[in-house]
N, C-alpha and C positions, 0 to 999 in steps of 0.2 A: 967618345964620351957619349953619353945619349943625351940629344939636344929636349932642352926646355921649350916646354908649351905654353902658352898662355889666354886665359880666356877673354874672347874678343867678341865683344858685344856691335853690330854691325847694324845700327839705329836709321828706320827709315824714317826719315823727319816731315814728310808730305802725306797730307790725310785728303787731300784736295780730289775730287772726281776726277779720273781722266789722267792720273799723276802718274809722271815716267818714273819717279821713285824704285818700282821696286824691279824694274829695269837692270835698273842703274846696280842696287842693292845688291842683286843675286849675281852679277858679274863681279862686283866687288868680293864677296862674300868667295867666289869659283878663286879669285887673286889670292885671297887671304888664305885657303884650304892649300892651294899649289904651292903656297910660300912656305908652309911646315911648318910656323912658329907659333900656331895660335890652332886651339878650339873654336870656333867660331859657331855664335848664335844669329842668325838675324831677328830683331826684332822691330816690329812694324808701329808706329804708335797710331795705324786707323785701327787696333786690335784693342786699344784700351781704352779707358775712362781715361778723360783729360778737362775737367771742368776748370774754367778759368777764374772762378771765384776760390780765392785762397784763404783757409783760417787764420787766426788774429794772429796768431806766433806762430814766428817761424821757425823753419825743421830747425834749422842752425840749432835753435834752444830748445825746441820739444822733443828733439831727437827720438828716443822709438815709440813715443808716446804722441809724437805728431797723426791727426788723423786720417790718411788718406783715403781716399775713397775702395772700396772692396772691388770696384773693375778695377785699379791702378796696381793689384798686387805681384802681378808678374811681370809687368816693367821693374818693379822698386828691386823686386828680386835680382831680374837678369842685372841692374845696375850695380848693386850693393854684388852679386860674386863676380864680375866684370875686370878683368886685368888692365883692360883697356878697350875704349871707345873709338867707332869710327861711325861720324853723323855723317848721313848721306843726307846734303839738303839742295832745294833749289832756290832758285832766289824770285821774291813777290818784292816788287816796289824797291830793289835796291836794296834790302833784307831778308830775314828768314821768315820761316813761316809760323802763324801763334801756336800751332802746336807742338812744334820742339819750344818754345818760350815758355809753355804750359809742362812739360816733360822738365824743363830742367828747374823749374822753378817749385815746382811738387818735392823735388829731392835738394840735399845739401852734401851730407859726408860722402855719398855714392860716386860725389865727383873730387872729392876730395883726396889730393895728392895719385891723381890715376891719370895718363896719358890720354889725350884725344887727339883723332886725325879727322882732315875733311876731304869729304869729295862730293864736288858742288856741280850744277847742272842749270844752264840757262838760257839766255840769250848771248849778245855778243858779250858780255861780261863773264859769260859761263859760270856764274854763281859767287862771283869771289868779291862782290858785295855782303852778301850772306855771311860768308866765311868770317870777313874781319871782325863784323858784329858778335857772331858768334865765341870768335877769341877774348874779346873784351868781356863779356858775359861770363864764359866758364873758366876766363883768368881770377875773375872774382871769387869765383867759387873753390878756389886753390887749385884747380887744373892744371896739368901742362900740356899745353897744346904744341903740337908738331909741327914742326916749320914746311916739312912739303907735305903738299896734299895733290889732288887732281880734281883739273876743272874742264869741264865740256863747253864750250860754246857752243852755242845752235845748237843744241843736241840733237835737234828735232831733223834735221839733215846730217847726222854726223853719225848715226847710229844705224847698224844694218844687222837683224834677224838676233836683236838683244846681246849684240854686242859694239866698242868703239870702232869706227873706221881708221883710226889713227892707229900704224902700226907701233906706234911706240909707246901708247897708252899701258900697255903690261910692266914695260918697264919701268915708267913713270910709278905706277903702281907699286913694284917690287922696293923701289928705293923709296917711297912711304912706309912701306910695312917692312922695313930693315931698321929704319930711325924708332917707329912703333915698338918694335918688339925690344930692342933693346932697350927705351923709356919702362917697357912694360916690368924687365926685371929687375930694372934698378930699381925704381918705383917701390914696386914689390918688397924686395930687399930693404928698402930702407922703410919701410910701414912695419914690419916683421921688428927688425933692429930697435925701432923705439915707435913712440906715437908722433904724430904730424903736429904742431905745434900751432893748431888754426885758433 
């Protein structure tokens, strides 16, 4: 039987100068491609216009008429077409970057009834505080957050030549991706069968 593949967006959440996010995202995208369940697109928030000032009407109510900046069109297109999203986030001051909050808040239906997984990196906590906050926000947008994620504590000493030193990292990634592909299929079928009651 032919294996289904699902459209996965790997979202690079940091736009900070000197960021490590692209290194982590590149490795994660490689793991997702090797998994075989996904068509992978890496989407870097640094490439898009992400103003903090939002229109008066929220996207939930404005729908297709929501006035997003032209420079955000590629991001919206990618999120629209995604069957699943994998967010790569650092931890800044016990939370996630403002760039990610802006990207999330400019959208609504793009998250609805879709699975979202997390790969985080940081100091001693490995970005886990950022992920806890993201789970709360995305649950409010009716996304389904994946229980198993990846966390890289003290990333600045734990990676060599673009790869994590932990020999178990690829195994943890596979466990996360197995859950993500299951939810991607289940939720895609559910959305096709009936409109989600958001």
